[in-house]
C-alpha positions in Angstrom: 4.9 11.6 -1.7 4.9 10.0 -5.0 2.3 7.1 -4.1 -0.1 9.3 -2.4 -3.8 8.1 -1.6 -7.0 9.8 -2.4 -7.7 10.3 1.5 -4.0 11.3 2.5 -5.5 14.2 4.6 -6.3 11.4 7.3 -2.7 10.5 7.9 -2.2 13.2 10.6 -4.9 11.7 12.7 -4.8 8.1 11.9 -1.3 6.7 12.9 -2.0 3.1 11.4 -3.0 4.5 8.3 0.1 6.6 8.2 2.5 3.4 8.9 0.8 1.5 6.0 1.2 4.7 3.7 4.8 5.4 4.6 5.9 1.8 4.1 4.0 1.7 0.8 5.9 4.8 -0.3 9.1 3.5 0.9 8.6 0.3 -1.0 7.7 2.1 -4.3 9.5 5.3 -4.4 13.0 4.5 -5.8 15.4 6.6 -7.4 17.1 3.6 -9.0 15.1 0.3 -10.0 11.5 -0.3 -9.6 8.8 -0.6 -6.7 6.6 -3.4 -5.8 3.7 -2.0 -7.8 5.8 -1.7 -11.1 6.4 -5.5 -10.5 2.7 -6.1 -9.8 1.3 -4.2 -12.7 4.0 -5.0 -15.4 3.1 -7.3 -18.4 6.3 -9.3 -17.7 6.6 -9.0 -13.9 10.4 -10.0 -14.0 10.9 -6.9 -16.3 8.8 -3.7 -15.7 8.9 -1.2 -18.4 7.0 1.7 -17.0 3.4 0.4 -17.2 2.1 1.9 -14.0 0.1 5.2 -14.4 -0.2 8.0 -11.8 -4.0 6.7 -11.5 -2.6 3.2 -10.8 -0.3 4.7 -8.1 -3.2 6.7 -6.5 -5.6 3.7 -6.4 -3.0 1.4 -4.9 -1.9 3.9 -2.3 -5.7 4.6 -1.4 -6.2 0.8 -0.9 -3.1 0.3 1.1 -3.7 3.3 3.3 -7.2 1.9 3.7 -6.0 -1.4 5.2 -4.7 0.7 8.1 -8.0 2.3 8.7 -10.5 0.8 11.4 -12.5 -0.8 8.6 -9.3 -2.1 6.8 -8.1 -3.5 10.0 -11.4 -5.3 10.7 -11.2 -6.7 7.1 -7.7 -8.0 7.8 -9.0 -9.6 11.2 -11.8 -11.3 9.2 -9.2 -13.4 7.4 -7.1 -14.2 10.4 -4.7 -11.2 10.6 -4.0 -9.9 14.1 -3.0 -6.4 15.0 0.6 -6.7 16.0 0.8 -10.5 15.7 0.7 -11.0 11.8 -1.1 -14.0 10.5 -3.1 -16.2 12.5 -3.1 -19.7 11.1 -5.7 -21.0 13.4 
């Protein structure tokens, strides 16, 4: 796993964290082209040029995994996201 979070040991026991981490890895580990993080952290977001460091990858993967944790899910629910339903506009 190239985009591995600090607490990846939790993935075996936390299925939702694992889903978040796997999708993040899929969207950021490409043999050809760039991933989401490359575009997010590029000086010119249209043309990433390798600005992402290994530490950037670790921090981003940790935050993404955290969103799938019980505390992360509560955070998302506070702003209107509902598990299994996406964004609640009400």
